[in-house]
N, C-alpha and C positions, 0 to 999 in steps of 0.2 A: 479436561479442556477439549474442546471440540477440534476436529480436524482443521476447520477454517481458522479458529483462533490460533492454533499452533502455527499454521502457515503465515497468518498475519504477523505473529511475533518473530518468525524467522527471517522475514524480509527486512532488510535494512531500510531505515527511513531516508537515508541520503546515499548518494553514490560514493563509492570508494575510489573513484577516479581522481587522479591528481588534479588540482585546480590551479589556475593562474589568472592574474588580473590582466586585463587588456583594456587599453584606451584606443579608441579609434574615433574618426569623424565620420558620421554617417549623415549624408544629405545636408551637410554644413553644421551639424550638431555634434559636439564632443560627448562621447559616451564612454564611461568606464564601467566594467562589470567583471565579476569573478566568473570564470567559465571553466568547464572540464576541458582539459588539454585534448580531449578527443572530439570536442564539439566542432562540427562543420560550420563554416561561415554562413551557409544557407540556413541552418537551424538557428543560429544566433540572430540572424536578420528576422526570420519568420516568427520564431518562438520567443526569443529574448527580447526583441524590439517590437514585435507584433506588426512588422511591416511585411504584410502578406502579398504584396505585388510580385515579389520574386518567387517564381514557381520552381518546383522540384519535380523533374520528370523521371529521368533514367537513374539518377544518382551514381552515374559513371562518367559524367563529363561528355557524353556523346551528343545529347540532344540540344543543348544550349538554352534550355528553359530557365536555368538558374543564373544566366549571365548578369553580372553587375560590373561596375567599373571600380577597379582598384588602382588608385593613384593614376587615373586617367586612361587606364588600359582595360579592355574587355577581359573578363576573367570568369571561370566557371566557379561559382561559390560552392558548389557540391564537392569540389576537389580541393578546397582551401579550408584548412582549419582556422578557427577564429583567432587562435594565438599567433598564427602566421600573419595575420592582418594587423597585429598590434602596431599602432603609430600610423596606419594607412588612412587615406582619404577614400571612403567608399561612397559610391553613388548607386542608388536603386532606382527603379521605375518611379517610385513616389516623388523623386526630385525632378522629373522630366517636365511637368506642366510649369507654366509661369507662376510667379508668387500669387497673382490674382485669380488663379485657377484656370486661366486661358490655356488652351491646349498649345503645346510647342509646335513648331513647324512640322516636326517628324510625326507627332501624334495626329496633327490635322491632316497630313498627307495620308496616313494609313486610313483615316476615316473617309476622306474624300474618294480615295482609290479602292475602297473596300479591300484593304490589305490584310484583313483578319476575318476569321469566321468564328471559331470557338473561342479564340483569344488566348488559349493557353500558352502558346509560344511567344506571343506578342511582347510581353515585357523583356524577355531575353533578347529577342530580335531587335527591339528598339535600343536597348543598352549597348548592343554590339554596334549597331549602325551609328549611334551617338558617339562612341568611342572613335570610330573611324572619322566621322565628321569633325570631331574636336581635335583630331591628331595633327591637323595641318598638312597631312599628306595629300597629294593630288588624288582626286577621286575618278575612277574610271566608271563612267555612267552608261557605258554600253550594256546591253543585256548580259553579256558574258562577264563583264566586270562586276556588275552588281550581284549576279549569281555567285561569283567567287566571294565577294564581301560577305554575303549571307550564308556561305556554304557550311558554316559551323552551327547553324540553327536549323533544327528540323521542324517542319510544319506538315501535319498529317491532313489538313483540310483544304488548303487553297490551291495547291498546284504551283504556287509561287509567282504566277504571272502578275497578279495585282500587288504582290509585295514588291516586285521589281518596278512596277509603275509608281508605287508609294515611295520608294527610295528615290527614284528620279524626281518626283514632285517635291519631296522634301528638300532635295538639293536646290531646286528652283526656288522654293519658298524661303530657304536660308541663305540664298545668294551664293551658293556653292557650285551652281551648274555653269 
């Protein structure tokens, strides 16, 4: 037996990780899957469901690229196990556009105000802002207030000025200004 064949036979074909069944609603669709108890929600969304709009940046919860909405609140999917989300309502960036494909007010504002460059941070940024818009809490649309709102999302390209403008414009378009 060759070294390659020996190695191939010694590697298990499946993970020995404990498994659990999870049922959650993702973008309005009920999903039930068996997952490793160690699988992160970000991996479940990206690899299990093939919804690749949720990005993974730092994998430590610092950058905010993986932000999704869990039961209406912004949350880091890289810090959440899929089993922790069992029974939850998850919204990803793929849910943001209108049913007919029309951009949401938030997406339209980012486009109009050039609130993105490379776009890597944009899905997490938009989901964080969406959670604040939908919360019913009063929005502080001053520069300082908007910068506080987006402070959990890092962007290495824009310098944030156009993102601040985009948030303000989105609030206007959505009737929240």
